[in-house]
C-alpha positions as CSV (number, residue, x, y, z in Angstrom):
1,M,6.1,-12.9,65.2
2,K,6.8,-11.5,62.5
3,E,7.9,-14.4,60.0
4,P,11.4,-14.5,59.2
5,I,10.9,-15.3,55.6
6,R,9.5,-12.7,53.0
7,K,9.1,-12.0,49.4
8,V,10.9,-9.7,47.8
9,T,10.3,-7.6,43.8
10,H,13.4,-6.1,42.3
11,K,12.6,-3.4,39.1
12,D,12.9,-5.6,36.4
13,G,10.9,-8.4,37.3
14,R,13.0,-11.2,39.6
15,T,11.2,-12.0,42.7
16,R,14.3,-13.3,45.4
17,F,13.4,-14.6,49.0
18,R,15.6,-12.2,52.2
19,L,15.8,-14.1,55.7
20,V,16.1,-11.4,58.2
21,V,16.8,-14.1,62.2
22,D,17.4,-13.3,65.1
23,I,21.1,-14.9,66.6
24,G,21.9,-13.3,70.2
25,V,22.7,-10.4,71.5
26,D,25.8,-7.9,71.2
27,D,28.2,-7.5,73.6
28,D,25.9,-4.5,74.3
29,G,23.2,-5.9,75.0
30,K,20.6,-5.6,71.0
31,R,19.4,-7.7,69.6
32,R,22.0,-9.1,66.8
33,Q,20.3,-10.1,63.0
34,L,21.0,-12.4,60.1
35,T,20.3,-11.1,57.1
36,R,21.0,-13.5,53.7
37,T,18.6,-13.8,49.9
38,F,17.8,-15.9,47.7
39,D,16.7,-17.2,44.9
40,T,13.8,-19.7,46.3
41,K,12.0,-20.0,48.8
42,K,12.9,-23.6,49.9
43,E,16.4,-22.6,50.2
44,A,15.7,-19.2,52.5
45,L,13.7,-22.1,54.7
46,G,16.7,-24.0,54.3
47,E,19.0,-22.2,55.4
48,L,16.3,-21.3,58.3
49,S,15.9,-24.7,59.8
50,R,20.2,-24.7,59.6
51,I,20.6,-21.9,61.5
52,R,18.2,-23.0,63.8
53,H,19.1,-25.8,64.5
54,Q,22.3,-25.3,65.0
55,M,21.7,-22.2,67.3
56,R,19.8,-25.1,69.7
57,Q,23.2,-26.9,69.8
58,G,25.3,-24.7,70.6
59,T,27.3,-24.6,67.4
60,F,26.6,-21.6,65.1
61,V,29.0,-19.5,64.2
62,A,28.0,-15.8,62.9
63,P,29.2,-14.1,60.0
64,S,32.1,-12.6,60.9
65,A,35.2,-9.4,59.6
66,M,37.8,-10.2,62.0
67,T,41.4,-11.1,60.8
68,V,43.6,-13.3,61.6
69,D,45.7,-9.9,62.7
70,E,42.5,-9.7,64.9
71,L,42.3,-12.8,66.0
72,L,45.8,-12.8,67.1
73,D,45.6,-9.6,69.6
74,V,43.1,-11.0,71.2
75,W,43.9,-14.1,71.9
76,L,47.7,-12.8,72.5
77,A,45.8,-10.7,75.3
78,S,43.7,-13.9,77.0
79,A,47.1,-16.2,76.9
80,T,49.4,-13.8,78.5
81,R,47.3,-12.1,81.2
82,D,49.0,-14.5,83.7
83,V,53.1,-14.9,82.5
84,E,56.1,-13.6,83.1
85,E,57.2,-10.9,81.2
86,G,60.0,-12.9,79.1
87,T,57.1,-16.0,78.3
88,A,54.4,-12.6,77.0
89,S,57.8,-11.7,74.5
90,N,58.6,-15.1,73.3
91,Y,54.2,-15.8,72.9
92,D,54.1,-12.0,70.8
93,S,57.1,-12.9,68.4
94,A,56.1,-16.6,67.4
95,I,53.6,-15.0,66.1
96,R,54.3,-12.7,64.3
97,P,55.5,-14.6,60.9
98,V,51.6,-15.4,61.3
99,R,50.5,-11.6,61.2
100,T,52.8,-11.0,58.5
101,H,51.8,-14.1,56.0
102,L,48.2,-14.3,56.9
103,G,47.7,-10.9,59.7
104,G,44.8,-8.9,56.8
105,K,42.7,-12.2,56.0
106,K,39.6,-12.8,57.9
107,I,39.7,-15.9,59.6
108,Q,35.6,-17.0,58.8
109,T,37.6,-17.6,55.0
110,L,41.4,-19.0,56.6
111,T,41.5,-22.3,55.1
112,E,43.9,-25.2,55.3
113,E,45.7,-24.6,51.8
114,D,46.5,-21.4,54.3
115,V,48.1,-22.8,56.9
116,E,50.1,-25.6,54.9
117,G,50.9,-22.4,52.8
118,L,52.2,-20.3,55.8
119,V,54.5,-23.7,57.1
120,D,56.6,-23.8,53.7
121,W,57.0,-19.8,54.3
122,M,58.7,-20.1,57.0
123,L,60.7,-22.9,56.4
124,T,61.7,-21.4,52.6
125,S,61.5,-17.6,53.6
126,G,60.2,-16.9,56.9
127,R,63.3,-14.9,59.1
128,R,62.7,-11.4,60.2
129,R,64.8,-11.3,63.1
130,G,68.4,-13.0,63.6
131,G,70.7,-14.9,61.3
132,Q,69.8,-14.0,57.4
133,P,66.8,-12.1,56.9
134,G,65.0,-13.4,54.3
135,S,65.9,-17.5,55.1
136,G,64.1,-20.3,56.5
137,L,63.1,-20.2,59.6
138,G,64.6,-23.5,61.4
139,V,61.5,-26.7,62.3
140,R,61.8,-25.9,66.3
141,S,60.9,-22.3,65.3
142,V,58.1,-23.0,62.4
143,R,56.1,-25.9,65.3
144,L,56.6,-22.9,68.0
145,T,54.7,-20.6,65.1
146,L,52.5,-23.2,64.2
147,G,51.2,-24.2,68.6
148,R,50.4,-20.4,69.1
149,L,48.0,-20.3,65.7
150,R,46.9,-23.4,66.9
151,S,45.6,-21.7,70.5
152,A,44.4,-18.9,68.2
153,L,42.3,-20.8,66.7
154,N,41.2,-23.1,69.5
155,L,39.6,-19.9,70.9
156,A,38.6,-18.2,68.2
157,V,36.0,-22.4,68.1
158,R,34.9,-21.5,71.8
159,R,34.2,-18.0,71.4
160,Q,31.9,-19.2,68.3
161,W,34.1,-17.0,65.9
162,V,34.9,-19.7,63.7
163,V,33.5,-23.8,63.3
164,R,36.3,-24.8,62.8
165,N,40.2,-25.1,63.9
166,V,41.9,-25.3,60.1
167,A,45.2,-25.5,61.2
168,E,44.7,-28.9,63.3
169,H,45.8,-31.2,61.4
170,A,48.9,-28.2,59.7
171,T,52.2,-30.6,60.0
172,I,56.1,-29.9,59.0
173,S,57.0,-32.1,55.8
174,R,59.3,-35.2,55.9
175,E,62.1,-33.0,54.2
176,A,62.3,-30.6,57.3
177,K,61.9,-32.5,59.5
178,R,65.0,-35.4,57.6
179,K,66.7,-32.1,57.1
180,A,66.0,-30.6,61.1
181,D,67.4,-33.8,62.2
182,A,70.8,-33.6,60.6
183,H,71.6,-30.3,61.7
184,K,71.1,-31.4,65.2
185,A,73.4,-34.5,65.1
186,R,76.3,-31.8,63.8
187,N,75.5,-29.9,66.9
188,A,75.1,-32.3,69.2
189,P,77.0,-31.4,72.9
190,W,80.1,-32.3,73.7
191,S,81.7,-35.7,74.0
192,E,83.6,-36.5,77.7
193,T,86.4,-35.7,76.1
194,E,85.5,-32.5,74.3
195,V,84.9,-31.6,77.9
196,K,88.1,-32.2,79.3
197,T,89.9,-30.3,76.6
198,F,87.9,-27.4,77.3
199,L,88.2,-26.9,80.4
200,A,92.2,-28.2,80.1
201,A,92.6,-24.8,77.4
202,I,90.4,-22.0,79.2
203,R,91.8,-23.8,83.0
204,E,94.0,-19.6,83.2
205,D,91.1,-17.6,81.7
206,R,89.1,-15.3,83.9
207,L,86.2,-17.0,83.1
208,Y,87.7,-20.7,83.6
209,A,85.4,-20.4,86.6
210,A,81.7,-18.7,85.0
211,M,81.8,-21.7,82.5
212,M,82.1,-25.0,85.2
213,L,79.0,-23.3,86.2
214,A,77.5,-23.4,82.4
215,L,79.0,-27.4,82.6
216,I,77.5,-28.7,86.1
217,A,74.1,-27.7,84.1
218,N,73.6,-23.6,85.0
219,R,71.4,-22.2,82.7
220,P,72.9,-19.5,80.8
221,A,70.8,-17.0,82.7
222,E,71.5,-19.0,86.1
223,V,75.7,-18.3,85.8
224,C,74.5,-14.6,85.0
225,G,71.7,-14.3,87.5
226,A,74.3,-16.0,90.7
227,R,75.2,-13.9,94.0
228,W,78.1,-14.5,95.9
229,E,75.4,-14.4,98.9
230,D,73.9,-17.6,97.2
231,V,77.8,-18.6,96.9
232,D,79.1,-21.6,100.4
233,L,82.9,-21.7,100.0
234,D,84.2,-22.3,103.1
235,G,80.9,-24.2,104.7
236,A,78.2,-26.5,102.7
237,G,80.7,-26.3,99.8
238,T,77.2,-25.6,97.8
239,I,75.8,-23.0,95.5
240,T,71.6,-21.6,95.5
241,I,70.1,-21.7,92.5
242,D,66.8,-18.9,93.0
243,N,68.3,-16.0,90.5
244,T,68.2,-15.3,86.4
245,R,69.3,-12.5,85.1
246,T,67.6,-12.6,80.9
247,I,67.1,-10.9,78.1
248,V,63.4,-9.9,77.0
249,Y,62.4,-8.3,73.3
250,D,61.2,-6.0,73.7
251,R,58.7,-4.3,71.5
252,T,58.2,-0.7,73.0
253,R,61.2,0.6,73.2
254,D,63.1,1.9,70.2
255,K,64.8,0.1,67.6
256,G,68.3,-0.2,68.5
257,D,67.5,-0.9,72.4
258,R,64.7,-3.8,72.6
259,N,66.4,-6.0,74.8
260,K,66.2,-5.3,78.4
261,V,67.9,-7.2,81.3
262,V,64.9,-8.6,83.7
263,E,65.8,-10.5,86.7
264,K,64.1,-13.1,88.5
265,G,63.2,-16.3,90.7
266,T,63.5,-19.6,89.1
267,K,60.7,-19.8,86.7
268,T,58.7,-23.2,88.5
269,E,59.9,-24.7,92.3
270,A,61.9,-27.0,90.8
271,G,64.2,-24.6,88.9
272,R,65.1,-23.7,92.8
273,R,67.9,-25.9,93.9
274,T,70.8,-26.6,95.9
275,L,73.9,-27.8,94.0
276,P,76.7,-28.9,96.2
277,L,79.8,-27.3,94.1
278,P,82.4,-30.6,92.5
279,V,85.3,-29.5,95.0
280,P,87.6,-28.1,91.1
281,V,84.7,-26.1,90.9
282,R,85.2,-24.6,94.5
283,K,88.1,-24.4,94.3
284,A,87.7,-22.4,90.6
285,L,85.3,-20.1,92.5
286,R,87.4,-19.2,95.6
287,A,89.8,-18.0,92.8
288,F,87.6,-16.0,91.3
289,N,86.9,-14.7,93.8
290,A,90.0,-13.8,95.4
291,Q,90.6,-11.8,91.3
292,Q,88.0,-10.3,92.3
293,A,89.0,-8.6,95.7
294,Q,92.6,-7.5,93.6
295,E,90.2,-6.3,91.0
296,R,88.3,-4.1,93.1
297,L,91.2,-2.2,94.9
298,K,92.7,-1.4,91.5
299,A,89.5,-0.1,90.4
300,G,89.0,1.8,93.7
301,A,85.8,4.3,93.4
302,A,84.5,3.2,90.6
303,Y,83.8,-0.6,90.9
304,S,80.2,-1.2,91.5
305,H,79.7,-3.7,94.0
306,S,76.5,-5.3,92.3
307,G,77.4,-8.4,94.8
308,Y,76.7,-10.8,91.2
309,L,79.2,-13.6,91.2
310,L,80.2,-12.8,87.4
311,V,80.9,-9.6,86.8
312,D,83.4,-8.0,84.7
313,E,86.2,-6.3,86.0
314,T,84.7,-3.3,87.6
315,G,81.8,-5.2,89.0
316,H,79.3,-4.9,86.6
317,P,77.4,-7.7,85.9
318,W,76.8,-9.9,82.7
319,K,74.1,-10.2,80.4
320,T,73.6,-13.6,79.0
321,D,74.3,-12.7,75.6
322,K,77.1,-11.8,76.4
323,L,77.9,-13.9,78.4
324,R,77.1,-16.3,75.0
325,R,79.9,-14.8,73.3
326,E,83.1,-14.7,74.8
327,A,81.5,-18.4,75.3
328,Y,82.2,-19.4,72.0
329,K,86.0,-17.1,71.5
330,L,87.4,-20.1,74.4
331,M,85.5,-23.0,72.5
332,A,87.6,-21.3,69.6
333,A,90.6,-20.6,71.0
334,A,90.3,-24.4,72.6
335,G,89.7,-25.8,69.1
336,V,86.6,-27.5,70.1
337,R,84.0,-27.7,68.2
338,K,81.3,-24.5,69.3
339,V,78.3,-26.2,70.8
340,R,75.5,-23.7,72.5
341,L,76.1,-22.9,76.4
342,Y,72.5,-25.4,76.4
343,D,74.0,-28.7,74.8
344,A,77.6,-27.6,77.0
345,R,74.9,-28.4,80.3
346,H,73.5,-30.7,78.2
347,A,76.8,-32.1,78.1
348,C,77.3,-33.0,82.1
349,L,73.2,-34.1,82.7
350,S,74.2,-37.1,80.0
351,W,77.5,-37.7,82.2
352,M,76.3,-37.5,84.5
353,A,73.0,-40.0,83.4
354,N,75.6,-42.8,81.3
355,N,77.3,-43.4,84.5
356,G,75.2,-44.1,86.9
357,V,73.5,-41.1,88.8
358,P,69.4,-42.5,89.2
359,D,67.0,-39.9,87.5
360,T,65.6,-38.9,90.4
361,V,69.1,-36.8,91.3
362,V,69.7,-35.4,88.1
363,S,66.2,-34.5,87.1
364,A,67.1,-32.5,90.4
365,W,69.8,-31.6,89.8
366,A,69.0,-29.6,86.3
367,G,66.2,-28.5,87.8
368,H,63.1,-30.6,86.4
369,S,59.7,-31.0,87.7
370,D,59.5,-33.9,85.3
371,L,61.9,-36.8,85.3
372,S,61.0,-38.2,81.7
373,F,61.4,-34.2,80.1
374,T,64.7,-34.6,81.5
375,K,65.8,-38.0,80.1
376,R,63.9,-37.0,76.8
377,T,65.3,-33.9,75.6
378,Y,69.1,-34.0,77.9
379,V,70.5,-37.3,78.8
380,H,72.2,-38.0,75.5
381,P,73.4,-42.0,74.8
382,D,77.1,-41.0,74.5
383,P,80.1,-43.9,72.9
384,E,81.5,-44.8,75.9
385,S,78.1,-45.4,77.9
386,L,76.9,-47.6,74.2
387,R,80.8,-50.0,74.2
388,A,79.6,-50.5,78.0
389,G,76.0,-51.6,76.5
390,S,77.9,-53.7,74.0
391,K,79.8,-55.1,77.1
392,K,76.5,-56.3,78.1
393,L,75.8,-58.2,74.7
394,K,78.3,-59.9,74.9
395,K,78.3,-61.6,79.0
396,L,73.8,-62.8,77.1
397,L,75.6,-63.7,73.4
398,G,78.0,-65.5,74.5
């Protein structure tokens, strides 16, 4: 067997010791070797011992020129093998800040300080799309990006491309979290009074029924994906949630045309559900159905018989971005706080939970398979329920 360490004498008389050691095979089955040169034989022997020990332990990491961008390409291909198109697009979007800030850096030179710098940059000036470019991203977006980077580096550790995951202990500053909590508090779900004020103000609006569906905890994509065939107005009085229409950002398309509609079933089995329609919602849907019949007559051959519940005056289905924009206009006209449609959904789920509806029913109504997730994320104590708690405590405290 050839000696892995040999003495090398340079022209200037300097003597060094060159280590050439086998470190496995490449993808084509060819032998891979690592060459390093040291000032003393003792140093070369120490490195040889370290490499052989780590190879026996399965912890050896060979030098690599792989960049963060290249790692993210490998991770994205692996992570999106069996996910929906919308989820794959979200993964791709989440790692964009990493590509922008650290993409060209070699993964084996990546440090914890680099990751902390990425987090700070995202919080202060990382926004590139949506809102004001160059401003800071929200804490939730930063958490998502950090989570994807951790996952990519875990893959690199498993495949022995890096020694450890330098993003494992990266955190978001307490001050950033405090600001995010303050912003979240300002965007709390509607109170019972706000819900009633909003509905009273839009009672005669064409979108009254659609807003009712959003309020009874249908997601925007579920409202846009609902079809009249899913609604039973005369018999059981139910709506079956079984179809969604959502927007996916597709970077392969031309700029200005990257938002495309993807239609699919619900994300989970729990998401597919049949809800009994409250009487006011059933009445609103009947009125909307009758109004659409009149619109069909008026439009004649120009009407699109799409079968969707939420359509414009010529029968064309709405997209979730249009639903949100129109909802915000209605909120402004009604003089109520602007909240996301998801927060309107939170309001009704919280009301149900705070008014005696069993947790299991609230979770099933929301389309969740995880009861604790519903309670942790969607159920918020309102002032009325807190006052009820005060009355209970009065009995205890005398």
